[in-house]
Each structure stands twice: as C-alpha cells, then as structure tokens.
C-alpha positions as CSV (number, residue, x, y, z in Angstrom):
1,M,0.0,0.0,0.0
2,V,2.8,2.4,0.9
3,T,4.7,1.6,-2.4
4,G,1.6,2.2,-4.5
5,T,0.6,5.4,-2.7
6,G,4.2,6.6,-2.8
7,F,4.6,6.2,-6.6
8,A,1.2,7.9,-7.1
9,N,2.4,10.8,-5.0
10,L,5.4,11.1,-7.3
11,G,3.0,11.7,-10.2
12,N,2.5,8.2,-11.6
13,K,-0.8,6.6,-12.3
14,V,-1.0,3.5,-10.1
15,I,-3.4,0.6,-10.2
16,C,-3.5,-1.5,-7.0
17,F,-4.8,-5.0,-7.5
18,D,-5.9,-7.5,-4.9
19,I,-8.0,-10.6,-5.0
20,D,-9.8,-9.5,-1.8
21,E,-12.8,-7.7,-3.1
22,D,-13.8,-6.4,0.3
23,K,-10.4,-4.8,0.8
24,I,-10.6,-3.3,-2.7
25,D,-14.0,-1.8,-1.9
26,T,-12.7,-0.4,1.4
27,L,-9.7,1.2,-0.3
28,S,-11.8,2.6,-3.2
29,K,-13.9,4.4,-0.6
30,G,-10.7,6.1,0.7
31,E,-10.4,4.0,3.8
32,L,-7.0,2.5,4.7
33,T,-6.8,-1.2,5.8
34,I,-3.5,-0.7,7.6
35,Y,-2.1,1.8,10.1
36,E,1.0,3.6,8.9
37,P,2.0,7.1,10.2
38,G,1.5,9.8,7.6
39,L,0.0,7.5,5.0
40,E,-3.6,8.5,5.2
41,E,-3.2,12.1,4.0
42,I,-1.3,11.3,0.8
43,F,-3.5,8.2,0.2
44,K,-6.7,10.3,0.2
45,R,-5.1,13.0,-1.9
46,N,-4.0,10.7,-4.6
47,I,-7.3,8.9,-4.8
48,K,-8.9,12.4,-5.2
49,T,-6.6,13.2,-8.1
50,G,-7.3,9.9,-9.8
51,R,-3.7,8.8,-9.7
52,L,-4.4,6.0,-7.3
53,I,-7.1,3.5,-8.2
54,F,-8.0,-0.1,-7.0
55,T,-9.3,-3.2,-8.8
56,S,-9.9,-6.9,-8.3
57,D,-9.8,-7.4,-12.1
58,P,-6.3,-8.9,-13.0
59,Q,-6.9,-8.3,-16.7
60,K,-7.3,-4.6,-16.1
61,A,-4.4,-4.4,-13.8
62,V,-2.0,-6.2,-16.2
63,R,-3.1,-4.7,-19.5
64,E,-3.3,-1.1,-18.3
65,S,0.2,-1.2,-16.7
66,S,3.7,-1.0,-18.2
67,I,5.4,-1.7,-14.9
68,I,4.1,-4.3,-12.6
69,F,5.2,-4.7,-9.0
70,V,4.7,-8.1,-7.3
71,C,4.1,-7.3,-3.7
72,V,2.5,-10.4,-2.3
73,G,3.2,-12.2,1.0
74,T,5.8,-15.0,1.2
75,P,5.2,-16.6,4.6
76,C,7.0,-19.7,5.8
77,N,5.4,-23.0,4.9
78,D,5.3,-26.1,7.0
79,I,9.0,-26.9,6.3
80,Q,10.1,-23.3,7.0
81,E,10.7,-22.4,3.3
82,A,9.3,-19.2,1.8
83,D,5.9,-20.1,0.4
84,L,5.9,-18.8,-3.2
85,T,2.3,-19.8,-4.0
86,S,1.0,-16.2,-4.3
87,V,4.1,-15.2,-6.4
88,E,3.4,-18.1,-8.8
89,K,-0.3,-17.2,-9.1
90,V,0.5,-13.6,-10.0
91,A,3.0,-14.7,-12.6
92,K,0.4,-16.9,-14.2
93,Q,-2.0,-14.0,-14.4
94,I,0.6,-11.7,-15.8
95,G,1.5,-14.2,-18.5
96,K,-2.2,-14.8,-19.4
97,F,-3.2,-11.2,-19.8
98,M,0.1,-9.6,-21.1
99,N,-0.6,-7.4,-24.1
100,G,2.8,-5.8,-24.6
101,Y,6.2,-5.3,-23.2
102,K,6.2,-5.1,-19.4
103,V,8.8,-4.8,-16.6
104,I,7.8,-7.3,-13.9
105,I,9.4,-6.3,-10.6
106,N,9.7,-8.7,-7.7
107,K,9.2,-6.5,-4.6
108,S,8.3,-9.4,-2.3
109,T,11.0,-11.0,-0.2
110,V,11.8,-14.1,-2.2
111,P,14.6,-16.7,-2.3
112,V,17.4,-16.5,-4.8
113,G,16.3,-17.9,-8.1
114,T,12.7,-16.7,-7.9
115,A,13.0,-14.2,-10.7
116,E,13.9,-17.1,-13.0
117,L,10.9,-19.0,-11.7
118,V,8.6,-16.0,-12.4
119,K,10.1,-15.6,-15.9
120,N,9.4,-19.3,-16.7
121,I,5.8,-19.2,-15.4
122,I,5.0,-16.0,-17.4
123,E,6.4,-17.5,-20.6
124,A,4.5,-20.8,-20.0
125,N,1.2,-18.9,-19.7
126,Q,1.5,-16.4,-22.6
127,R,-0.9,-16.9,-25.4
128,K,1.7,-15.6,-27.8
129,K,5.3,-14.6,-27.3
130,I,5.6,-11.1,-25.9
131,D,8.9,-9.6,-24.6
132,F,9.2,-8.7,-21.0
133,D,11.8,-8.3,-18.3
134,V,11.9,-9.5,-14.7
135,V,13.6,-7.3,-12.2
136,S,14.5,-7.8,-8.5
137,N,13.8,-4.7,-6.5
138,P,13.5,-5.7,-2.8
139,E,11.6,-3.6,-0.4
140,F,13.3,-2.0,2.6
141,L,10.3,-0.2,4.2
142,R,10.1,-0.5,8.0
143,E,6.7,-0.7,9.5
144,G,6.0,2.5,11.4
145,A,8.4,4.4,9.2
146,A,7.5,3.0,5.8
147,L,6.4,6.3,4.2
148,K,9.6,8.0,5.4
149,D,11.7,5.1,4.0
150,F,10.0,5.3,0.7
151,E,10.6,9.0,0.3
152,N,14.1,8.9,1.7
153,P,15.5,5.4,1.1
154,D,19.0,4.4,2.4
155,R,19.5,2.7,-1.0
156,I,17.5,1.3,-3.9
157,I,18.6,-2.1,-5.0
158,V,17.8,-3.0,-8.7
159,G,18.8,-6.4,-10.0
160,T,18.5,-6.8,-13.7
161,E,20.3,-8.1,-16.8
162,S,18.3,-5.9,-19.2
163,K,19.5,-2.5,-20.2
164,K,16.0,-1.6,-21.3
165,A,14.6,-2.5,-17.8
166,E,17.5,-0.8,-16.1
167,K,16.7,2.5,-17.9
168,I,13.1,2.3,-16.9
169,M,13.9,1.5,-13.3
170,V,16.4,4.4,-13.0
171,S,13.8,6.8,-14.5
172,L,11.2,5.5,-12.1
173,Y,13.3,6.0,-9.0
174,R,15.2,9.1,-10.0
175,S,13.2,11.5,-7.9
176,V,13.8,9.6,-4.6
177,A,17.5,8.7,-5.2
178,R,19.9,10.9,-3.2
179,T,23.6,11.6,-3.2
180,G,25.2,8.9,-0.9
181,R,21.9,7.0,-1.1
182,P,22.1,5.6,-4.6
183,I,20.3,3.4,-7.0
184,M,22.5,0.3,-6.8
185,L,22.5,-1.7,-10.0
186,T,23.4,-5.4,-9.7
187,D,22.5,-8.8,-11.1
188,I,19.2,-10.4,-10.2
189,K,20.5,-13.1,-7.9
190,S,22.6,-10.7,-5.9
191,A,19.6,-8.4,-5.4
192,E,17.5,-11.3,-4.1
193,I,20.2,-12.3,-1.6
194,I,20.8,-8.7,-0.4
195,K,17.2,-8.5,1.0
196,Y,17.6,-11.7,3.1
197,A,21.1,-10.8,4.1
198,S,20.0,-7.4,5.3
199,N,17.2,-8.8,7.5
200,A,19.4,-11.6,8.8
201,M,22.2,-9.2,9.7
202,L,19.8,-7.0,11.7
203,A,18.2,-10.1,13.4
204,S,21.7,-11.3,14.2
205,R,22.6,-8.0,16.0
206,I,19.4,-8.3,18.1
207,S,20.1,-11.9,19.1
208,F,23.7,-11.0,19.8
209,M,22.7,-8.5,22.4
210,N,20.0,-10.8,23.8
211,Q,22.5,-13.5,24.3
212,L,24.8,-11.1,26.1
213,S,22.0,-10.0,28.3
214,F,22.1,-13.3,30.2
215,L,25.7,-12.8,31.0
216,C,24.9,-9.3,32.3
217,D,22.1,-10.6,34.4
218,K,24.4,-13.2,36.0
219,T,27.4,-10.8,36.6
220,G,25.6,-7.6,37.5
221,A,26.7,-5.8,34.3
222,N,24.4,-3.4,32.5
223,I,23.5,-4.4,29.0
224,R,22.6,-0.8,28.1
225,D,26.1,0.3,28.9
226,V,27.5,-2.6,27.0
227,S,25.3,-1.6,24.0
228,K,26.4,2.0,24.2
229,G,30.1,1.0,24.4
230,L,29.8,-1.3,21.4
231,G,27.8,1.3,19.4
232,L,30.4,4.0,19.9
233,D,32.8,1.9,17.7
234,S,32.4,3.4,14.3
235,R,32.9,0.0,12.7
236,I,29.8,-1.3,14.6
237,G,27.4,1.7,15.1
238,P,24.6,1.9,17.6
239,R,21.5,0.6,15.7
240,F,19.8,-2.7,16.5
241,L,22.0,-3.3,19.6
242,H,19.2,-3.2,22.1
243,A,18.4,-6.3,24.3
244,G,14.8,-7.0,24.8
245,I,12.2,-9.8,24.6
246,G,12.9,-10.8,21.0
247,Y,12.1,-9.6,17.5
248,G,8.8,-10.3,15.7
249,G,6.8,-9.0,12.8
250,S,6.3,-10.2,9.2
251,C,9.9,-10.0,8.1
252,F,12.7,-11.0,10.5
253,P,11.3,-14.3,11.8
254,K,10.3,-15.7,8.5
255,D,13.2,-14.3,6.5
256,V,15.8,-15.9,8.9
257,K,14.0,-19.2,8.6
258,A,13.8,-18.9,4.8
259,L,17.4,-18.1,4.6
260,I,18.3,-21.2,6.6
261,S,16.2,-23.3,4.2
262,T,17.9,-21.7,1.2
263,L,21.4,-22.3,2.6
264,K,20.5,-26.0,3.2
265,K,19.0,-26.3,-0.3
266,Y,22.3,-25.3,-1.7
267,E,24.2,-27.5,0.8
268,C,25.7,-24.6,2.7
269,D,26.1,-24.4,6.5
270,S,23.4,-22.5,8.2
271,D,24.4,-22.8,11.9
272,L,24.9,-19.1,12.5
273,F,21.4,-18.2,11.4
274,E,19.9,-21.2,13.2
275,A,21.5,-19.9,16.4
276,V,20.0,-16.4,15.7
277,D,16.5,-17.9,15.4
278,R,16.9,-20.2,18.4
279,I,18.1,-17.3,20.6
280,N,15.2,-15.2,19.5
281,E,12.6,-17.9,20.3
282,K,14.1,-18.4,23.7
283,Q,14.1,-14.7,24.4
284,K,10.3,-14.5,24.0
285,S,10.0,-16.5,27.2
286,V,12.4,-14.4,29.3
287,A,9.7,-12.1,30.7
288,V,7.6,-15.0,32.0
289,E,10.7,-16.6,33.5
290,K,11.5,-13.4,35.3
291,L,8.0,-13.1,36.6
292,K,8.2,-16.7,37.9
293,S,11.3,-15.8,39.8
294,V,9.4,-13.3,42.0
295,M,5.8,-14.8,42.2
296,K,3.6,-17.8,41.6
297,L,1.5,-16.9,38.6
298,A,-1.6,-19.0,39.3
299,K,-4.6,-16.8,39.9
300,T,-2.7,-13.6,39.3
301,V,-3.7,-10.7,37.1
302,I,-1.0,-9.5,34.8
303,A,-1.0,-6.2,32.8
304,I,0.5,-6.2,29.4
305,W,1.6,-2.9,27.9
306,G,2.1,-3.2,24.1
307,L,0.8,-5.8,21.8
308,S,2.2,-4.9,18.4
309,F,5.6,-6.4,17.5
310,K,7.1,-2.8,17.5
311,P,5.9,0.8,18.0
312,K,4.0,2.8,15.4
313,T,2.3,-0.2,13.8
314,D,-0.8,-2.3,14.4
315,D,1.0,-5.5,13.2
316,I,0.9,-8.4,15.7
317,R,2.4,-11.0,13.4
318,E,5.0,-13.0,15.3
319,A,4.7,-10.4,18.1
320,P,6.4,-11.5,21.4
321,S,3.2,-10.4,23.2
322,I,1.3,-13.4,21.7
323,R,3.8,-15.9,23.1
324,I,4.0,-14.1,26.5
325,I,0.3,-13.9,27.0
326,G,-0.2,-17.5,26.0
327,E,2.5,-18.7,28.5
328,L,1.0,-16.6,31.3
329,Q,-2.5,-17.9,30.6
330,N,-1.2,-21.5,30.7
331,L,0.3,-20.8,34.1
332,G,-3.1,-19.6,35.4
333,A,-2.8,-15.8,35.0
334,T,-5.5,-13.5,33.9
335,I,-4.4,-10.9,31.3
336,H,-5.3,-7.2,31.2
337,A,-3.9,-5.6,28.0
338,Y,-3.4,-2.2,26.4
339,D,-1.9,-1.0,23.1
340,P,-2.4,2.4,21.4
341,I,-3.1,0.9,18.0
342,A,-3.0,-2.9,17.9
343,M,-5.8,-4.0,20.1
344,E,-8.3,-4.6,17.3
345,N,-5.9,-6.9,15.6
346,A,-4.8,-8.5,18.9
347,A,-8.4,-9.3,19.8
348,K,-8.7,-11.5,16.7
349,A,-5.7,-13.5,17.8
350,L,-6.0,-13.7,21.5
351,K,-8.7,-15.4,23.7
352,N,-9.8,-14.5,27.2
353,V,-7.9,-11.2,27.3
354,K,-9.5,-8.1,28.7
355,F,-8.5,-4.9,26.8
356,F,-8.5,-1.4,28.2
357,E,-8.6,2.1,26.8
358,N,-5.5,3.4,28.6
359,P,-2.5,2.0,30.3
360,Y,-3.5,3.1,33.8
361,D,-6.8,1.1,33.7
362,A,-4.9,-1.9,32.4
363,A,-2.6,-1.8,35.3
364,K,-5.3,-1.3,38.0
365,N,-5.4,-4.1,40.6
366,C,-2.8,-6.1,38.8
367,D,-0.1,-8.2,40.4
368,A,2.5,-7.3,37.9
369,L,3.1,-5.3,34.7
370,V,5.0,-6.4,31.7
371,V,6.2,-3.8,29.2
372,V,6.3,-5.6,25.9
373,T,6.4,-2.9,23.2
374,E,8.3,0.4,23.7
375,W,5.6,2.9,22.7
376,D,6.6,6.5,23.5
377,E,3.5,7.0,25.8
378,F,4.9,4.3,28.1
379,R,8.2,6.1,28.4
380,N,6.5,9.3,29.7
381,I,3.9,7.8,31.9
382,D,3.4,8.7,35.6
383,M,4.8,5.6,37.2
384,K,4.0,6.9,40.7
385,A,0.3,6.9,39.7
386,V,0.7,3.4,38.2
387,K,2.2,2.1,41.5
388,S,-0.8,3.4,43.4
389,L,-3.2,1.5,41.1
390,M,-1.4,-1.9,41.2
391,K,-2.1,-4.6,43.7
392,K,1.6,-5.5,43.7
393,P,4.2,-3.1,42.2
394,V,6.2,-5.5,40.1
395,V,7.4,-4.4,36.7
396,I,9.1,-6.5,34.0
397,D,10.7,-4.0,31.7
398,G,10.9,-6.0,28.5
399,R,12.4,-3.2,26.5
400,N,14.6,-1.5,29.1
401,I,12.8,1.8,28.7
402,Y,12.8,2.9,32.4
403,D,15.4,4.1,34.8
404,K,15.9,1.1,37.1
405,D,16.9,3.2,40.1
406,E,14.0,5.6,39.8
407,L,11.5,2.8,39.8
408,K,13.1,1.1,42.8
409,K,12.9,4.4,44.7
410,L,9.2,4.5,43.9
411,G,8.9,1.1,45.6
412,F,8.7,-1.1,42.5
413,T,10.2,-4.6,42.2
414,Y,11.9,-3.9,38.9
415,L,13.3,-6.6,36.5
416,G,14.8,-5.5,33.2
417,I,16.7,-7.4,30.5
418,G,20.4,-7.7,31.3
419,R,20.5,-5.0,33.9
C-alpha cells in the first residue's frame, strides 16, 4: 500500500490489484486497511486526483500497466521455506493477460532464483510470445516508518540483466534517489540475496545482544552500557544493539528461517542463522521466567503494555506479546492488556484477554506489569500513579525503557533485561 501510494504521489498513475474484493471496496472508498504514520493524508489526496485506483480485475491491472510490482506475501510454509504460492499465481495471471512489453518487478522478499521461476511461469502462460523483463527490487520499508523510508531510502537495489529495464527503473526512482543514497544496480540473484542478508544481519545483532543480556544478568553488568560502548565503535554503530524480549513482525522471523532453508537447499552451512533464530525464540519467554522468579503466577492478574511487535504499527504477526500472553495464561494468570493501535488486531488472535482504553486502567489491581512494546507513551507515563493503582508493584521492563533506580525508589520490584 505504501509503495503504490508513494509512486502515485510522485505523479505516476497507479493501479493497485488484490483478490480480496472487500479490501478493494474499502480502499476505493478512501479507507485504509493498515495503520502507517503519515500515509492516510497522501493516500486520500492521490485517490482524489485519480492517480491511485483499485481493482480486483487482474486483466485490467495487467493490460493497463507497463510496470508491474509483485508485492505479495511470502510466509513460511510447513518446512520453514518461503511459500511462493502467491508469487506463482500472480506470474500466471501476468502471462495470461500480457498485451505488450512489461517490466515485472519482484518487490516481495523471495529466495534467490525466484526471478527465473517467475520468468518461466510467465512464458508458459503467454498466449503468444511477448517480450518482458523480470527485475528484482527488494523492499526496505520499516513498519511504522514506511512512508519516510519510501521517500528517503537508504538505498534502492535493482537487480536486472536488461539495459531496457535498467533504464526504466532508473527513471522511475530518479526523484527519490539521493547523493550517498544511490540506486545500486546489480545482477538479479545478488539483489535477491541482499534482502535476506539485510534482515538476517539485523536479526543477528538483536540476538547477539539478547545472548549477552544473560551474562549481564548473571554478573551484574548493565546491557545498556555494553550496548552503548559497542555502538560508539564506528565500525559497529549503535543501531539494533538493544536487548529485549525478541524480534517479531512479518519479516525477521520468516526471513531468517527462509534463509536457513535456502542455505540448506544449496548444501551450505546455516548454523549461524539457526542460532540467531533459536536465541530469539528463547528470548520471547524471558519475561515469563523473570515473573516466575518473583511470584507464583496461578490466579494472578498481569497487565501487558504493548501488543504490536514494534511501536508505530498495528501489526501483531510473530509479536512477542502473543507468546508471552499464551504462556502466562497457561500458568493460570488473567491478562489485562493495552496497546495504542493494535488492540483490534490482537483481539482477533487472543482469547480471554481483557482490553483497556488506557495503560492506567490496564494496570489497575494487577499483580505485575510487563512492558512488551516500547511505545513512547509508556516512556513518559506517571509511574508513581501506576504504582498506586497496582495490587503489587512488580514491573518486567521487557524493552529497558525505564530508569531502574528511579522505579526502585518509587517502591517497584523492577526486573529488566540484562540489567
């Protein structure tokens, strides 16, 4: 949605296609189906100008377009490989309805070799031979900052073997490329690997710090100081060096698993990324283990602050909150929950959870509070008031957003991650 709206805002005519007719009807009425900061304004503006339209008719979408972005989901299947079913279905429709030269762009996160697969499927479904090019142009939009990332990208990766397609892609992206933030041209297979490598690197940094947090807990060191000391090294930098309760979302978990599967497919060692994934899965249980160290959880009431996998999004896919709530319920706890944006989505995935309109009400009469997502409103909350509302002042700070000494002075039993 961000990519389509973004290109429309640059002056292009954009047709967004989806097989979900209800979603298309909603979007056509000017109503977004996702939450993304800043998106609604330019979404509605470009619908009004007629540059952004929606359809569930694949023939219309293919025949009226010269550039086609494939932006479908590639979740893990039962054997932890990227499921390319949706990619394959789109390729068949493109081949079937193609009426002239097209540039087909794989925007989805796909394993190396997928562009070749797409090319073969399109050719097999053409009614007559028509020239086209397949390009790999992986997406690097962070949920919660996707519009900003589209308008000011760190880099634009374009994998192609076609000079004609290269010229079209450079022209398409010229207005958002910047000095020092270039359009990087490479071969298709390298572009496909770059996306997985990028997410695996960031996931590795998170798991690296989470692994170290156990040593800090055992020795009395402070993981925040360790992180700061590491990040001051210009060779390392400070980003993605924060210990917590694990990463989630629609990208890191599935992409690390898919990369492991791809490495095994080509008979390459995958032990590093298997460790990254294993550490992350273990980390999602840390908050519950810390609670168990200070109380028996049967018949307790636990407040959960934050349900989305990260701030500024309503996405709960692979969110640590889901695992934490499930484990607490299995141990006999009742859950009170609050999230600024994600409660509607969470209510579809969670059972027997009571949701509240603000964090104070969620914490009222609770035996403990677990901070799962580091929303800004939790950083600036009146913790003295929170303490007066709780039955027992126990805080598990799953994102290390509070000053440990300040909370202890207020009378809280405070347990952070690696500090």
